[in-house]
MARMIZA-873453 format. One record per residue (C-alpha): residue in three letters; x, y, z. Coordinates in steps of 0.25 Angstrom, whole numbers. Example, Ala and Ser with C-alpha at 12.3 -4.5 7.8 and 13.67 -1.06 7.14 Angstrom:
BEGIN
{res = ALA | px = 49 | py = -18 | pz = 31}
{res = SER | px = 55 | py = -4 | pz = 29}
END
This chain:
BEGIN
{res = MET | px = 34 | py = -725 | pz = -139}
{res = LYS | px = 39 | py = -739 | pz = -136}
{res = GLU | px = 30 | py = -740 | pz = -124}
{res = VAL | px = 18 | py = -736 | pz = -133}
{res = LEU | px = 21 | py = -746 | pz = -143}
{res = LEU | px = 23 | py = -757 | pz = -132}
{res = ALA | px = 10 | py = -753 | pz = -126}
{res = LEU | px = 3 | py = -754 | pz = -140}
{res = VAL | px = 9 | py = -768 | pz = -143}
{res = ALA | px = 5 | py = -773 | pz = -129}
{res = GLY | px = -9 | py = -768 | pz = -131}
{res = LEU | px = -10 | py = -775 | pz = -144}
{res = VAL | px = -5 | py = -788 | pz = -139}
{res = VAL | px = -14 | py = -787 | pz = -127}
{res = GLY | px = -26 | py = -783 | pz = -136}
{res = MET | px = -23 | py = -795 | pz = -145}
{res = LEU | px = -22 | py = -805 | pz = -133}
{res = PHE | px = -35 | py = -801 | pz = -127}
{res = ARG | px = -42 | py = -802 | pz = -140}
{res = PHE | px = -36 | py = -815 | pz = -143}
{res = LEU | px = -40 | py = -820 | pz = -129}
{res = LYS | px = -54 | py = -814 | pz = -132}
{res = LEU | px = -53 | py = -805 | pz = -120}
{res = PRO | px = -59 | py = -791 | pz = -119}
{res = LEU | px = -48 | py = -781 | pz = -122}
{res = PRO | px = -42 | py = -774 | pz = -110}
{res = ALA | px = -44 | py = -760 | pz = -116}
{res = PRO | px = -56 | py = -750 | pz = -116}
{res = PRO | px = -66 | py = -755 | pz = -126}
{res = VAL | px = -67 | py = -742 | pz = -134}
{res = PHE | px = -58 | py = -732 | pz = -140}
{res = SER | px = -63 | py = -720 | pz = -132}
{res = ALA | px = -58 | py = -727 | pz = -119}
{res = VAL | px = -44 | py = -729 | pz = -125}
{res = VAL | px = -44 | py = -715 | pz = -129}
{res = GLY | px = -48 | py = -711 | pz = -114}
{res = VAL | px = -37 | py = -719 | pz = -109}
{res = PHE | px = -27 | py = -711 | pz = -118}
{res = GLY | px = -34 | py = -698 | pz = -114}
{res = VAL | px = -31 | py = -701 | pz = -99}
{res = TYR | px = -17 | py = -705 | pz = -101}
{res = PHE | px = -14 | py = -693 | pz = -110}
{res = GLY | px = -21 | py = -684 | pz = -101}
{res = GLY | px = -11 | py = -688 | pz = -90}
{res = VAL | px = 0 | py = -686 | pz = -99}
{res = LEU | px = -5 | py = -672 | pz = -103}
{res = LEU | px = -7 | py = -668 | pz = -89}
{res = ASP | px = 8 | py = -672 | pz = -86}
{res = TRP | px = 13 | py = -664 | pz = -97}
{res = ILE | px = 4 | py = -651 | pz = -93}
{res = MET | px = 9 | py = -652 | pz = -79}
{res = LYS | px = 24 | py = -653 | pz = -84}
{res = MET | px = 21 | py = -640 | pz = -92}
{res = VAL | px = 15 | py = -633 | pz = -81}
{res = GLN | px = 27 | py = -636 | pz = -71}
{res = GLN | px = 37 | py = -630 | pz = -81}
END
């Protein structure tokens, strides 16, 4: 959980810094792209979990 909170804080700081410097945000411009990134990550996690269950 600590890693998640640190990542969130780091993301907030970077977002504010980029906005302050009037630079484009270094992130997908739409919410659906962000959800897609989460989907890719959780798909990998899910497959790892399924593979562990099958091997038992």
